[in-house]
Every structure is written in C-alpha cells, then in structure tokens.
BAGU-494205 format. One record per residue (C-alpha): residue in three letters; x negated, z negated, y. Coordinates in steps of 0.1 Angstrom, whole numbers, padded with zeros to 4 digits, always signed. Each point is the difference from the previous one (the first is absolute). Example, Ala and Ser with C-alpha at 12.3 -4.5 7.8 and 13.67 -1.06 7.14 Angstrom:
<pts>
ALA-0123-0078-0045 SER-0014+0007+0034 
</pts>
This chain:
<pts>
MET+0204+0174-0038 TRP-0030+0022-0006 LEU-0018-0023-0024 GLU+0032-0007-0020 ASN+0009+0037-0003 ARG-0034+0008-0014 GLY+0001-0027-0026 TYR-0026-0024+0014 LEU+0026-0028+0009 GLU+0033-0011-0013 ALA+0026-0020+0019 ARG+0014-0031-0017 PRO+0033-0014+0014 GLN-0005-0032+0022 SER-0037+0000-0010 GLY-0018+0027+0019 PHE-0023+0028-0010 TYR-0024+0000-0030 ILE-0028+0023-0011 ARG+0012+0022-0029 THR-0033+0003-0019 PRO+0003+0001-0037 SER-0037+0009-0003 ALA-0013-0023+0027 ARG-0011-0027-0024 LEU-0020+0026-0020 ILE-0025+0003+0028 PRO-0027-0026-0008 GLU-0007-0026+0026 PRO-0034-0013+0012 GLN-0015-0025-0024 PHE-0003-0037+0006 ASP-0037-0010+0002 ALA-0007-0037+0001 HIS-0031-0005+0021 PRO-0006-0035+0014 SER-0023+0001+0029 LYS-0019-0021+0025 PRO+0008-0004+0038 ALA-0014+0029+0019 ALA-0010+0001+0037 LEU+0011+0033+0015 GLY-0021+0021+0023 ASN+0011+0029+0022 ASN+0013+0029-0021 ALA-0019+0028+0018 ILE+0021+0028-0016 LEU+0034-0016+0005 ALA+0004+0013+0036 GLY-0006+0036-0012 ILE+0025-0005-0029 MET+0027-0012+0024 GLU-0008+0026+0026 ALA+0004+0027-0027 ALA+0033-0015-0011 ALA+0014+0002+0035 ASP-0013+0035+0008 PRO+0031+0024+0002 ALA-0022+0028-0013 ASN-0001-0017-0034 VAL+0027-0003-0026 PRO+0006-0038+0004 PHE-0001-0014-0035 GLY-0023-0027+0014 ALA+0024-0011+0028 GLY+0020-0032-0001 CYS+0032+0013+0016 ILE+0029+0020-0011 SER+0010+0033+0016 PRO+0013-0004+0036 GLU+0033+0017-0008 LEU+0009-0028-0024 PHE+0002-0025+0029 PRO+0032-0005+0021 ASN-0017+0015+0031 ARG+0031+0013+0018 LYS+0018-0033-0003 LEU-0030-0020+0011 ASN-0004+0023+0030 LEU+0036-0005+0010 ILE-0003-0038-0002 LEU-0033+0002+0020 ARG+0018+0019+0028 GLN+0029-0025-0001 ILE-0024-0030+0003 VAL-0019+0016+0029 ARG+0033+0004+0019 GLN+0013-0034-0008 ARG-0032-0019+0004 PRO-0021+0018+0027 LEU-0023-0030+0001 HIS-0004-0001-0038 SER-0038-0002+0001 ALA-0006-0016+0034 ASN-0009-0034-0016 TYR-0018-0012-0031 ASP+0021-0009-0030 PHE-0022-0028-0011 PRO-0002-0010-0036 PRO+0021-0003-0021 GLY+0015+0032+0016 VAL+0034+0014+0011 GLU+0028-0022-0013 ALA+0024+0028-0008 LEU-0025+0015-0024 ARG-0009-0033-0016 HIS+0037-0006-0006 GLN+0004+0033-0018 ILE-0032-0005-0020 ALA+0012-0035-0011 ARG+0034+0014-0009 ARG-0015+0027-0022 ALA-0024-0024-0016 LEU+0029-0015-0020 ALA+0000+0031-0022 ALA-0036-0007-0009 GLY+0008-0036-0009 CYS-0014-0016+0032 ARG+0021-0024+0020 VAL-0017-0001+0034 SER+0012-0005+0035 PRO-0009+0024+0029 ARG-0024-0027+0012 ASP-0019+0004-0033 VAL-0008+0036+0007 VAL-0032+0010+0019 VAL+0000+0036+0012 THR-0033+0018-0001 SER-0015+0034+0007 GLY+0003+0019-0032 ALA-0024-0010-0028 GLN-0015-0027+0023 ALA+0022-0025-0020 THR-0024-0001-0030 ASN-0031-0004+0022 LEU+0016-0028+0019 SER+0010-0017-0032 LEU-0035+0002-0014 ARG-0014-0015+0032 ALA+0025-0028-0001 VAL-0008-0012-0035 THR-0038+0007-0004 ARG-0033-0003+0017 PRO-0031+0022-0002 GLY-0016-0003-0035 ASP+0032-0011-0017 VAL+0010+0017-0033 ILE+0033+0019-0003 ALA+0015+0014-0032 VAL+0014+0035+0000 GLU+0016+0024-0025 SER-0022+0027-0015 PRO+0005+0026+0012 THR+0013-0011+0033 TYR+0010+0016+0033 LEU-0032+0010+0019 GLY+0013-0015+0033 ILE-0002-0035-0016 LEU-0036+0006-0009 GLU-0008+0012+0035 SER+0017-0031+0015 ALA-0020-0022-0023 ALA-0032+0017+0010 SER+0007-0004+0037 LEU+0006-0037-0005 ALA-0032-0006-0021 LEU+0021-0010-0030 LYS-0011+0002-0037 VAL+0023+0020-0022 LEU+0007-0008-0036 GLU+0017+0027-0020 ILE+0025-0011-0026 SER+0007+0023-0029 THR+0034+0016+0006 HIS+0023+0017-0025 PRO+0015+0034+0011 GLN+0035-0014-0006 GLY-0004-0038-0003 GLY-0021-0010+0029 MET-0028-0025+0003 ASP-0014-0017-0032 LEU+0012-0035+0007 ASP-0024-0017-0024 GLU-0029+0017+0017 LEU+0014-0009+0034 GLU+0003-0037-0010 GLN-0035-0001-0012 ALA-0012+0017+0032 ILE+0017-0025+0022 LYS-0016-0029-0019 LYS-0035+0015-0001 HIS-0003+0016+0034 SER+0021-0022+0023 VAL+0023+0029+0010 LYS+0016-0006+0034 ALA+0026+0028-0001 CYS+0015+0025-0024 VAL+0012+0034+0013 ILE+0027+0018-0020 MET+0024+0029+0002 ALA+0028-0009-0023 ASN+0024+0028+0008 CYS-0009+0037+0000 HIS-0037-0007-0003 ASN-0025+0023+0018 PRO-0015+0017-0019 LEU+0015-0009-0034 GLY+0036+0003+0009 TYR+0014-0029-0021 VAL+0027-0025+0008 LEU-0008-0033-0016 PRO+0026-0019-0021 ASP+0014-0030+0019 SER-0014-0022-0027 HIS-0035+0012+0008 LYS+0005-0005+0038 GLN+0012-0035-0006 ALA-0030-0007-0023 VAL-0025+0012+0027 VAL+0016-0023+0026 GLU+0002-0030-0023 LEU-0036+0005-0012 THR-0014+0002+0036 ALA+0022-0028+0013 ARG-0015-0024-0026 ARG-0034+0006+0015 ASN+0012+0003+0036 VAL-0012+0036+0003 ALA+0017+0021+0026 VAL+0016+0033-0011 ILE+0002+0029+0023 GLU+0027+0024-0012 ASP-0001+0035+0012 ASP+0035+0013-0002 LEU-0003+0032+0021 TYR+0016+0022-0027 GLY+0026-0025-0013 ASP+0029+0019+0015 LEU-0011+0031-0018 ALA+0006-0012-0035 PHE+0019+0027-0019 ALA+0025-0023-0018 ASP+0027-0022+0013 PRO+0002-0027+0010 ARG-0029-0004+0024 PRO-0027-0021-0019 LEU-0006-0036+0008 THR-0033-0010+0016 ALA-0025-0025-0012 LYS+0008-0019+0032 SER+0035-0006-0013 PHE-0016-0025-0025 ASP-0021-0018+0026 ARG+0009-0037+0003 LYS-0031-0012+0018 GLY-0003+0024+0029 LEU-0032+0015-0015 VAL+0012+0036-0003 LEU-0005+0022+0031 LEU+0023+0031-0004 CYS-0012+0030+0020 SER+0022+0031+0005 SER+0005+0029+0024 ALA+0023+0028+0012 SER-0028+0025-0003 LYS+0005+0012-0036 ALA+0038+0004+0000 LEU+0010+0005+0036 SER-0027+0011+0025 PRO-0038-0003-0003 GLY-0006+0007+0037 TYR+0021-0030+0011 ARG-0026-0024-0014 ILE+0025-0028-0007 GLY-0009-0026-0026 TRP+0008-0036-0007 VAL-0010-0030-0020 PHE+0018-0031-0014 ALA-0029-0023+0001 GLY+0014-0033-0013 ARG-0021-0030+0008 PHE-0026+0023+0017 GLN+0024+0014+0026 PRO-0015-0020+0030 GLU-0034+0014-0008 VAL+0012+0036-0005 GLU+0018-0002+0034 ARG-0031-0013+0016 LEU-0022+0027-0015 LYS+0025+0027+0010 LEU+0000-0013+0036 ILE-0038+0000+0004 THR-0004+0033-0019 SER+0025+0023+0017 MET+0023-0023+0021 ALA+0032+0016-0012 ALA+0015+0029-0020 PRO+0013+0030+0020 SER+0035-0008+0013 LEU+0018+0034-0001 PRO-0005+0007-0037 GLN+0012-0035-0008 TRP+0033+0006+0018 VAL+0004+0035-0016 VAL-0006-0013-0036 ALA+0023-0030+0007 GLU+0029+0023+0010 PHE-0005+0023-0029 LEU+0000-0029-0025 SER+0032-0015+0016 SER+0018+0034+0000 GLY+0001+0003-0038 GLY-0020+0033+0002 TYR-0030-0015-0018 ASP+0019-0004-0033 ARG+0013+0035+0001 HIS-0035+0013+0008 LEU-0015-0021-0028 ASN+0024+0014-0026 ARG-0010+0036+0008 LEU-0037-0008+0004 ARG-0003-0018-0034 ALA+0018+0028-0018 ASN-0023+0026+0016 LEU-0031-0020-0008 ALA+0010-0007-0036 GLY+0004+0038-0005 GLN-0032+0009+0018 VAL-0020-0026-0019 GLU+0013+0012-0034 MET-0005+0037+0009 LEU-0036-0006+0011 ARG-0006-0021-0031 ARG+0011+0027-0023 THR-0018+0028+0018 ALA-0032-0020+0001 PHE+0002-0007-0037 GLN+0003+0038-0005 CYS-0028+0009+0024 PHE-0027-0026-0009 PRO-0022+0002-0030 LYS+0006-0017-0034 GLY-0007-0037+0001 ARG+0018-0006+0034 ARG+0022-0031+0004 ILE+0025-0004+0028 SER+0018-0031+0012 ARG+0038-0004-0003 PRO+0011-0014+0034 ALA+0031-0020+0004 GLY+0000+0006+0037 GLY-0020+0012+0030 HIS-0017+0034+0000 MET-0034-0004-0015 LEU-0014+0013-0033 TRP-0031-0016-0016 ILE-0018+0024-0023 GLU-0026-0008-0025 LEU-0021+0032-0007 PRO-0023+0007-0029 ALA-0031-0022+0002 LYS-0024+0029+0009 ILE+0019+0007+0033 GLU-0015-0019+0029 ALA+0027-0007+0026 MET-0024+0001+0030 LYS-0013+0034-0010 LEU+0035+0012-0006 TRP+0010-0012+0035 ARG-0028+0020+0016 ALA+0009+0031-0020 ALA+0037-0003+0008 LEU-0008-0004+0037 SER-0019+0033+0000 GLU+0033+0015-0011 HIS+0019-0018+0028 ILE+0016-0026-0024 SER-0003-0037+0007 ILE+0002-0026-0028 LEU-0011-0036-0002 PRO-0027-0008-0025 GLY+0004-0030-0022 PRO-0032-0020+0010 ILE+0014-0007+0034 PHE+0027-0021-0016 SER-0025-0024-0015 ALA-0024-0026+0015 THR-0026+0010-0025 GLY+0004+0038-0002 ARG+0020+0001-0032 TYR+0024+0028-0009 LYS-0027+0027+0003 ASN+0023+0025-0019 HIS+0032-0009+0017 ILE+0018+0015+0030 ARG+0032-0008+0020 LEU+0024+0027+0010 ASN+0028-0003+0026 ALA+0033+0013-0014 GLY+0017-0006+0033 ILE-0008+0035+0013 ALA+0029+0024-0004 PRO-0003+0025-0028 SER-0012+0034+0012 ASP-0020+0030-0013 ALA-0031-0013+0019 ARG+0004-0034-0018 ASN+0004+0016-0034 SER-0030+0024+0006 ALA-0021-0030+0011 LEU+0009-0019-0032 ALA-0010+0030-0021 THR-0033+0002+0018 LEU-0006-0037-0006 GLY+0007+0007-0037 ARG-0025+0028+0000 LEU-0027-0021+0017 CYS+0006-0027-0026 ALA-0003+0024-0029 HIS-0034+0012+0013 ARG-0012-0036-0002 ALA+0016-0012-0032 
</pts>
C-alpha cells in the first residue's frame, strides 16, 4: 500500500490500519474557549452563496469543498450495478417510491445500523434526498421561534436549515476533543426552553472528534430527562479511522427522542443524493413532511445503493477509503503546520477529512478567504460555522482532495498569505 510503504500507516493484524505519527501529538490543537451565549435569530448570510460557489468552482484548489476526490469513490462498481438494475428493472422509476422508501435499501440500512449500536427494523428507516434528513428532522420537532442548541463550531448547513425555519440558535461551548460542555447545555435547556439539540458525535465537522461512548450516553440521558429531542448528524460515522465503527448517540436512546440522520454521500456517492433518518417517535411526522416536501426520493439510486450494500462491496471500499483518508488528513496536517505561521493550532481528527485550524489572532479569516480566492484557492472561513460570527481567525480545510503538486503549492501560498497578515 502506498501510504504504508511511505510510513504514514501501519498494519496491525486483525485490527486494521493506523496512522504512524510519532510527532502528531506535538502539533498543538485549537484551544477550548468557554463562551456561554444567548439564543440568536439568524438572518440570510449574504456572503455564503459566494463562498460555496467558490468551493465548487473547478478552477480553484478545493480546500473549501465538502467532498473527497472522485477517484476515491467506487465509481466503476456503481456504474456496473446501475446498468444491471436498468436491465433487470426497466420500469425502475415509473412509479413513486413513497416514504419510507425502497424496502431493499431500508433493509440494508437497518442491517448495517447494528454496527453503530442501533437495533432498528426496515420500517424504522425513512429514506430522504441527501442532507434533507436534518431539515426534515428539525421541522418535525420544532416550530418557528423555537430555540435549538448546537455545538460551537457547528456544520454550516445546520445553521442554514435553522435560519430557513426561523429558529433561534443557541451555541454551546464545545471542546475540540470532548464535545459539548454538558453543564452549559443543561443550564441552557433550563433557562431557554430548548426544543432540540443538534449534535455530530462521530467525525465532527469541522472539529473531527469521535466522542467517547460515555459522553454520548450522557448527552442522551440529559436531554431525555427534559424531553428534548436530539438530532444526531452521523454523515461521517463510517469514516472513523479506528475499528470498530463507533457507536452512535442513538444507540443509547430509550425514549425515541433521538433522530439519527445519515447518508451515502460522504462515503459512497455524493451525486446519488441518498440519505435516511431513524426518527423514533417522530417518524410519522417525518414521513408526512417528506411526502409534502418532495413526494419521494429518486428510485434508481436507491436500488443501486441497496445492491452495493448487499454485495459486500461497501465494506471493502470503506477499508480502503478510511486508510486513504487517514493518511491524507495526517499529511495535510503536518504540511499545514510547516507552512502556516507560528501560533497556528490544528485539529487532530479521529475520522472524516476536515481540518479545523486556529490561526494567530491578527489573521482575519474572511480577508484570508478573499485573498486565497484571488489565487484560485478555496477555503472555508471560521465565522460561517457560528451563529454569532465567532472564529474570526479560524479556517476549515478539506483533506479529502488527493495529494498533488497543485495542492502542495496552494498550501504554501496559503501559508505565505497568512504570514503577511500575522
């Protein structure tokens, strides 16, 4: 294996691949900053469309993108299955597959959920169109004006969904490795009548941590005592570097209050736009909302993903993908530490492919974003991961893009742009 031969990974018998990084822990991580806040009503982020457009522009080095390099997906195998499905089911998309979705896919999702600690039946799975699962879940458990608690920083898509639903967002101080401050969360629930809590317990975006099971259980038990719904975003859960696959917070749910959202987009195929949710006691409402929002999820991608999951190909693909991403993340982490000016701090992800970088206080992430874009480099500035515009000297980089001379040159340019502003 390329990464093993170059010393980035080591194989351990009957265990898998692990990053060989004797100096990895010497790279300082972003600091934990406790900052209790008040619920914030979100307006339209006028600059966000430009940021996302730049991240998707093929002319730019895509450090701001949310996807891995296309060659890391099992494209050939998926295309073969697609042709097979078209031959065997010529009428595959001639009817609506109404919620909850294609049974064959729901069966495979329920089967695989066991590894994440979730005992669900195929009937408990609602298939959605990509990241729609989170939005449907928020709509099912809140009303306009309600308060939701989120991690800080949090994935920008959660903030955009909250804004579109006229929800107020309360940021909870979040440790770069330990997750939400539970004391602060408990006080927030008491003080602000929080209706839902949105978490990403595994392979957090952008921080990269995998929470200990004890913390996941504590979150679920705390919210259950107050009858607060938990929306768990597990999009990156299959991309945790270490075996076994981490448990979800949903695995500790005893009251049906946790809605687990996941997708095939991050590990298998972004363009298929297949997601799902285990909605617990809220399933009837999620199904109703899915029906009135988009009627049904596309049929053909559901059949293709179902066949790929049943064939055993997904596990083989995951083993290769996780090993590649572990190596790419660590290589980018080391190179960024060398390129960026003194005072930089870089996250130590346990999965996924995002790096969260704290830069010296003088460096303004929004100005750096504009300067980088002039050099055809896309990054994501820290303030868009906050409801109140925090993280002004933070950026998120995508380590999922394959190493190349262009990528290394772009990273060196980012370092130079930072040095001019430090």
